[in-house]
PAZAPA-4460 file (N, C-alpha, C; in steps of 0.05 Angstrom, whole numbers, plus 32768, in hexadecimal, padded with zeros to 4 digits):
% residues 179
    n_x    n_y    n_z   ca_x   ca_y   ca_z    c_x    c_y    c_z   seq   type   mol
   78F7   7E7C   7DA3   78FA   7E97   7DAD   78F3   7E98   7DCB     1      M     A
   7905   7EA1   7DDB   7900   7EA3   7DF7   78F8   7EC0   7DFE     2      K     A
   78E6   7EC1   7E12   78DC   7EDB   7E1B   78F4   7EEC   7E24     3      A     A
   7907   7EE0   7E32   791E   7EEF   7E3C   792E   7EFC   7E26     4      T     A
   7930   7EEE   7E0E   793F   7EFA   7DF8   7931   7F13   7DED     5      D     A
   7918   7F11   7DE9   7909   7F28   7DDE   7906   7F3E   7DF3     6      I     A
   78FE   7F36   7E0B   78FA   7F4A   7E1F   7913   7F57   7E29     7      L     A
   792A   7F4C   7E22   7944   7F59   7E29   7946   7F74   7E1C     8      A     A
   7938   7F78   7E06   7938   7F92   7DF9   792B   7FA8   7E09     9      G     A
   791D   7FA0   7E1E   790F   7FB3   7E2F   7923   7FC8   7E3B    10      R     A
   793B   7FBF   7E40   794F   7FD1   7E4C   7956   7FE7   7E38    11      C     A
   7955   7FE2   7E1E   7959   7FF7   7E0A   7941   800A   7E0A    12      V     A
   792A   7FFE   7E0A   7911   800F   7E0A   7910   8021   7E22    13      L     A
   7919   8017   7E38   7919   8027   7E51   792C   803E   7E4F    14      E     A
   7942   803B   7E41   7957   804F   7E40   7953   8064   7E2A    15      R     A
   7943   805E   7E16   7940   8071   7E00   7938   808D   7E09    16      T     A
   7923   8090   7E1A   791C   80AB   7E22   7933   80B9   7E32    17      P     A
   7941   80A9   7E42   7957   80B5   7E51   796E   80BE   7E3F    18      L     A
   7974   80AE   7E2B   7989   80B5   7E18   7981   80CE   7E09    19      L     A
   7969   80CF   7DFF   7960   80E6   7DEF   795E   80FF   7E00    20      L     A
   7956   80FC   7E19   7956   8114   7E2A   7972   811F   7E2E    21      R     A
   7985   810D   7E35   79A0   8115   7E39   79AC   8122   7E20    22      A     A
   79A5   8118   7E0A   79B1   8120   7DF0   79A4   8139   7DE5    23      W     A
   7989   813B   7DE6   797B   8150   7DD7   7971   8167   7DE8    24      L     A
   796C   8163   7E02   7961   8178   7E12   7973   8190   7E12    25      A     A
   7967   81A7   7E0E   7974   81C1   7E0F   7987   81C6   7DF8    26      E     A
   7987   81B6   7DE3   7996   81BC   7DCB   7988   81D3   7DBD    27      L     A
   7997   81E4   7DAF   798B   81F9   7D9F   7979   81ED   7D89    28      P     A
   7965   81FD   7D81   7953   81F4   7D6C   7961   81EC   7D52    29      N     A
   7978   81F9   7D4C   7986   81F3   7D34   798E   81D5   7D33    30      E     A
   7993   81C9   7D4A   7999   81AC   7D4B   7980   819C   7D4B    31      W     A
   796C   81A5   7D59   7953   8195   7D5C   7942   8195   7D43    32      L     A
   7945   81A9   7D32   7934   81AB   7D1B   7943   81A6   7D00    33      D     A
   795C   819F   7D02   796A   8199   7CE9   7960   817E   7CDE    34      C     A
   7961   817C   7CC3   7958   8163   7CB6   796A   815E   7C9E    35      D     A
   7963   814A   7C8E   7973   8144   7C77   7966   814D   7C5D    36      E     A
   7953   815E   7C5F   7945   8168   7C47   7927   8162   7C48    37      G     A
   791A   816A   7C33   78FD   8166   7C31   78F5   8149   7C36    38      E     A
   78E0   8145   7C46   78D6   812A   7C4B   78E6   811A   7C60    39      G     A
   78FA   8127   7C6D   7909   8119   7C82   7902   8125   7C9D    40      T     A
   790B   8118   7CB2   7904   8120   7CCD   791B   812C   7CDC    41      W     A
   7915   813F   7CEC   7928   814C   7CFE   7928   813B   7D18    42      S     A
   793C   8140   7D2A   793B   8133   7D44   7921   8138   7D53    43      P     A
   7916   8151   7D51   78FD   8157   7D5E   78E6   8146   7D53    44      R     A
   78E6   8143   7D38   78D1   8132   7D2B   78D3   8115   7D34    45      S     A
   78EC   810C   7D36   78F0   80F0   7D3E   78E5   80EB   7D5A    46      V     A
   78EA   80FD   7D6C   78E0   80FA   7D87   78C1   80FB   7D87    47      V     A
   78B6   810D   7D77   7899   810E   7D74   788E   80F4   7D6A    48      G     A
   789B   80E8   7D57   7893   80CE   7D4C   7895   80B8   7D62    49      H     A
   78AA   80B8   7D72   78AC   80A5   7D88   7895   80A8   7D9C    50      L     A
   788E   80C1   7DA2   7877   80C6   7DB4   785E   80BB   7DA8    51      V     A
   7859   80C0   7D8F   7841   80B5   7D82   7840   8097   7D82    52      E     A
   7857   808A   7D7F   7859   806D   7D80   7852   8063   7D9B    53      G     A
   785A   8071   7DB0   7852   8068   7DCB   7834   806A   7DCF    54      E     A
   7828   807E   7DC3   780B   8082   7DC7   77FB   806D   7DB7    55      R     A
   7803   8068   7D9F   77F1   8059   7D8D   77FC   803F   7D81    56      T     A
   7815   8039   7D86   7820   8021   7D78   7828   800B   7D8A    57      D     A
   783D   800D   7D99   784A   7FF6   7DA5   7839   7FE6   7DB9    58      W     A
   7831   7FF2   7DCF   7820   7FE3   7DE2   7804   7FDF   7DD7    59      I     A
   77F8   7FF2   7DCA   77DD   7FEC   7DBE   77DE   7FD4   7DAC    60      P     A
   77F3   7FD1   7D9C   77F5   7FB9   7D8B   77FA   7FA0   7D9A    61      R     A
   780A   7FA2   7DB0   780E   7F8A   7DC1   77F2   7F81   7DCB    62      V     A
   77E3   7F93   7DD5   77C8   7F8C   7DE0   77B6   7F81   7DCA    63      R     A
   77B8   7F8D   7DB2   77A8   7F84   7D9B   77AF   7F67   7D94    64      H     A
   77C9   7F61   7D93   77D1   7F45   7D8D   77C7   7F32   7DA2    65      I     A
   77CA   7F39   7DBB   77C1   7F27   7DD1   77A3   7F23   7DD1    66      L     A
   7794   7F38   7DC8   7777   7F36   7DC8   776B   7F29   7DAF    67      L     A
   7776   7F30   7D98   776A   7F28   7D7E   777B   7F14   7D6F    68      H     A
   7794   7F10   7D76   77A5   7EFF   7D67   77A7   7F09   7D4A    69      G     A
   77A7   7EF6   7D37   77A9   7EFE   7D1B   778D   7EFE   7D0D    70      D     A
   7778   7EFE   7D1D   775D   7EFF   7D12   7755   7F1B   7D09    71      A     A
   7761   7F2F   7D14   775A   7F4B   7D0E   7774   7F5B   7D0C    72      L     A
   7778   7F68   7CF6   7790   7F79   7CF2   778F   7F91   7D06    73      A     A
   77A7   7F97   7D11   77A7   7FAF   7D22   77A6   7FC8   7D10    74      F     A
   779D   7FDE   7D1C   779A   7FF7   7D0C   77B6   7FFF   7D02    75      P     A
   77B6   800B   7CEA   77D0   8015   7CDF   77DB   802A   7CF2    76      P     A
   77F6   802B   7CF2   7803   8041   7D02   780A   8057   7CEE    77      F     A
   7801   806F   7CF4   7807   8086   7CE3   7822   8090   7CEB    78      D     A
   7837   8089   7CDB   7852   8091   7CE1   7857   80AF   7CE0    79      R     A
   7845   80BD   7CD4   7849   80DA   7CD1   7835   80EB   7CE1    80      S     A
   7826   80DE   7CF3   7812   80ED   7D03   781E   8104   7D12    81      A     A
   7836   8100   7D1C   7843   8115   7D2C   7849   812E   7D1C    82      H     A
   784A   812C   7D02   7850   8143   7CF1   7838   8155   7CEC    83      L     A
   7820   814B   7CF3   7808   815A   7CEE   77FD   8169   7D07    84      R     A
   780C   8169   7D1C   7804   8177   7D34   7819   818B   7D3C    85      S     A
   7811   819D   7D4D   7824   81B1   7D58   7839   81A2   7D68    86      T     A
   7852   81A8   7D61   7868   819A   7D6F   786F   81A9   7D88    87      V     A
   786D   819B   7D9F   7875   81A8   7DB8   7893   81AE   7DB9    88      P     A
   789A   81BD   7DCD   78B7   81C1   7DD2   78C4   81A6   7DD8    89      A     A
   78DE   81A5   7DD2   78EC   818B   7DD5   78EA   8181   7DF2    90      M     A
   78EC   8192   7E06   78EB   8188   7E21   78D0   817C   7E27    91      H     A
   78BA   8186   7E1A   78A0   817A   7E1E   789E   815F   7E0F    92      E     A
   78A9   815D   7DF7   78A9   8144   7DE9   78B9   812F   7DF8    93      L     A
   78D0   8136   7E03   78E0   8123   7E12   78D2   811A   7E2B    94      L     A
   78C4   812C   7E38   78B4   8124   7E50   789D   8112   7E49    95      E     A
   7890   8118   7E33   787A   8106   7E2A   7885   80EB   7E24    96      Q     A
   789B   80E9   7E16   78A7   80CF   7E0F   78AE   80C0   7E29    97      L     A
   78BA   80CE   7E3C   78C2   80C1   7E55   78AA   80B5   7E63    98      R     A
   7895   80C5   7E65   787D   80BC   7E73   786E   80A6   7E65    99      N     A
   786B   80A9   7E4B   785D   8095   7E3B   786D   807A   7E3A   100      L     A
   7887   807C   7E37   7898   8064   7E36   7897   8056   7E51   101      R     A
   7898   8065   7E67   7897   8058   7E82   787C   8049   7E85   102      A     A
   7867   8055   7E7C   784C   8048   7E7D   784C   802F   7E6B   103      R     A
   7857   8032   7E53   7858   801B   7E40   7867   8003   7E4C   104      S     A
   787E   8009   7E59   788E   7FF4   7E64   7881   7FE8   7E7D   105      L     A
   7873   7FF8   7E8C   7864   7FED   7EA3   784E   7FDB   7E99   106      A     A
   7840   7FE3   7E83   782B   7FD2   7E77   7837   7FB8   7E6D   107      D     A
   784E   7FBA   7E60   785B   7FA2   7E55   7863   7F8F   7E6C   108      L     A
   786E   7F9A   7E81   7876   7F8A   7E98   785D   7F7C   7EA4   109      D     A
   7847   7F8A   7EA6   782F   7F80   7EB2   7824   7F68   7EA3   110      A     A
   782A   7F66   7E89   7820   7F50   7E79   782E   7F36   7E7F   111      L     A
   7846   7F37   7E8B   7855   7F1F   7E93   7856   7F0B   7E7C   112      K     A
   7860   7F15   7E65   7861   7F04   7E4D   7874   7EED   7E51   113      L     A
   786C   7ED6   7E46   787C   7EBE   7E46   7885   7EB8   7E2A   114      A     A
   7897   7EA5   7E26   78A1   7E9E   7E0C   788A   7E97   7DF9   115      S     A
   7876   7E89   7E02   7860   7E81   7DF1   7850   7E9A   7DE7   116      A     A
   784F   7EAF   7DF7   7841   7EC7   7DEF   784F   7ED4   7DD7   117      D     A
   7869   7ED2   7DD6   7878   7EE0   7DC1   7872   7ED3   7DA5   118      L     A
   7869   7EBB   7DA5   7862   7EAD   7D8C   7845   7EB4   7D83   119      A     A
   7836   7EC2   7D94   781B   7EC9   7D8D   781B   7EDB   7D74   120      R     A
   7808   7ED5   7D63   7807   7EE3   7D49   77F4   7EFA   7D49   121      R     A
   77FC   7F0F   7D3A   77EB   7F25   7D36   77EA   7F2B   7D18   122      G     A
   77D9   7F3D   7D10   77D6   7F43   7CF3   77DC   7F60   7CEF   123      L     A
   77F3   7F65   7CE2   77FB   7F80   7CDB   77ED   7F88   7CC2   124      H     A
   77E3   7FA1   7CC0   77D3   7FA9   7CA9   77E2   7FA9   7C8E   125      P     A
   77FC   7FAB   7C8F   780C   7FAB   7C76   781E   7F92   7C74   126      E     A
   7829   7F89   7C8A   783D   7F73   7C89   7830   7F57   7C8C   127      L     A
   7818   7F56   7C94   780B   7F3C   7C98   7810   7F31   7CB4   128      G     A
   7812   7F17   7CB6   7815   7F0A   7CD0   7831   7F10   7CDC   129      V     A
   7830   7F18   7CF5   7849   7F1E   7D04   7845   7F11   7D1F   130      V     A
   785B   7F0E   7D2E   7858   7F04   7D49   785C   7F1A   7D5E   131      T     A
   7853   7F15   7D76   7857   7F28   7D8B   7875   7F2D   7D90   132      L     A
   7885   7F17   7D8F   78A1   7F1A   7D92   78AE   7F2B   7D7D   133      G     A
   78A5   7F29   7D64   78B0   7F3A   7D4F   78A8   7F57   7D54   134      Q     A
   7890   7F5B   7D5D   7887   7F77   7D63   7898   7F83   7D79   135      H     A
   789D   7F74   7D8E   78AE   7F7F   7DA4   78CA   7F84   7D9C   136      L     A
   78D6   7F72   7D8C   78F1   7F75   7D81   78F2   7F8E   7D6F   137      A     A
   78DD   7F92   7D60   78DC   7FAA   7D4E   78DB   7FC4   7D5E   138      T     A
   78CE   7FC3   7D75   78CD   7FDB   7D86   78E9   7FE4   7D8E   139      W     A
   78F9   7FD0   7D95   7915   7FD6   7D9D   7925   7FE0   7D85   140      V     A
   7923   7FD2   7D6F   7932   7FD9   7D57   7929   7FF5   7D4D   141      A     A
   790F   7FFB   7D50   7904   8015   7D48   7911   802B   7D58   142      H     A
   7913   8028   7D72   7920   803C   7D83   793D   8040   7D7A   143      D     A
   794B   802A   7D76   7967   802C   7D6F   796B   8039   7D53   144      L     A
   7959   8032   7D41   795A   803E   7D26   7956   805C   7D27   145      G     A
   7943   8065   7D38   793F   8082   7D3A   7955   8091   7D49   146      H     A
   7961   8083   7D5C   7979   808F   7D69   798F   8093   7D54   147      I     A
   7993   807F   7D44   79A7   8081   7D2E   79A0   8097   7D1B   148      A     A
   7986   8099   7D14   797D   80AE   7D02   7983   80CA   7D0D   149      Q     A
   797D   80CE   7D27   7983   80E8   7D33   79A1   80EE   7D31   150      I     A
   79B2   80DA   7D37   79CF   80DE   7D36   79D7   80E5   7D1A   151      A     A
   79CC   80D7   7D06   79D3   80DC   7CEA   79CB   80F9   7CE1   152      R     A
   79B3   8101   7CE8   79A9   811B   7CE1   79BA   8131   7CED   153      V     A
   79C1   812D   7D07   79D1   8142   7D14   79ED   8142   7D09   154      M     A
   79F8   812B   7D03   7A13   812A   7CF8   7A14   8137   7CDD   155      A     A
   7A00   8132   7CCD   79FF   813E   7CB2   79FB   815C   7CB3   156      R     A
   79F2   8167   7CC9   79F0   8184   7CCC   7A0D   818F   7CCC   157      R     A
   7A20   8180   7CD3   7A3C   8189   7CD4   7A4B   8183   7CBA   158      Q     A
   7A3F   8176   7CA7   7A4C   816C   7C8F   7A5B   8182   7C80   159      A     A
   7A50   819A   7C7F   7A5C   81B0   7C70   7A76   81BA   7C7D   160      H     A
   7A7A   81B4   7C96   7A8F   81BF   7CA5   7AA7   81AD   7CAB   161      F     A
   7AA4   8193   7CA6   7AB9   8180   7CAE   7AD1   817E   7C9B   162      V     A
   7ACD   8189   7C83   7AE3   8189   7C70   7AEC   816D   7C69   163      G     A
   7B07   8169   7C67   7B11   814F   7C5D   7B0B   8137   7C70   164      P     A
   7B03   813D   7C89   7AFD   8127   7C9C   7AE4   8118   7C93   165      W     A
   7AD5   8123   7C81   7ABD   8116   7C77   7AC3   80FA   7C6E   166      R     A
   7ADA   80F5   7C63   7AE2   80DA   7C5A   7AE3   80C6   7C70   167      A     A
   7AE6   80CF   7C89   7AE7   80BD   7CA0   7ACD   80BB   7CAF   168      Y     A
   7AB8   80C8   7CA5   7A9F   80C9   7CB4   7A88   80BC   7CA3   169      L     A
   7A85   80A2   7CA6   7A71   8094   7C97   7A55   809E   7C9C   170      P     A
   7A50   80AA   7CB3   7A35   80B5   7CB9   7A2E   80CB   7CA5   171      V     A
   7A41   80D7   7C98   7A3C   80ED   7C85   7A38   80E3   7C68   172      L     A
   7A3D   80C9   7C64   7A3A   80BE   7C49   7A1C   80BF   7C41   173      A     A
   7A17   80C5   7C28   79FC   80C5   7C1D   79F5   80A9   7C13   174      E     A
   79EB   8098   7C25   79E4   807D   7C1D   79C7   8078   7C25   175      R     A
   79B9   8069   7C15   799F   805F   7C1C   798A   8075   7C1E   176      G     A
   7972   806C   7C24   795B   807E   7C27   795D   808D   7C41   177      A     A
   7953   80A5   7C41   7952   80B5   7C59   7936   80B2   7C64   178      R     A
   7935   80AF   7C7F   791A   80AB   7C8B   7915   80BC   7CA3   179      G     A
***
């Protein structure tokens, strides 16, 4: 595994806040708060989750792996923490994400990780031994997964209205678990 391969995902991480701002800023609440039913997340919730991840997951776990290796499990990430606090307006969430992500990427750059660093092992509280490279790759895939989730939730808001075109819209198919 080469550092350049894993760190190439940085360009995706850098663009996520820009994409979400362009896409979600100033949309009516009907779009920002739609979801797929009980226990699912709206676009606003997803952005809140991304903000929480910047605060408590990605770079803190990078530092933890570099400091402790796999001798000490990193603290669990509370995937639902954002649901237990007052949700700011979308423009505030997007600004928080932009600022926190910029700081995270600056911190990542300052580490000047090499290929050997990506093989360093950490201990995930549920998954067991993981590598720093896997953690960084997961950060990128996590962003992309939530971008796809927002698209799916918003598309499904239109499901009642598309009529026979539904057959041509795989995003409206009821497949798999909703998250």
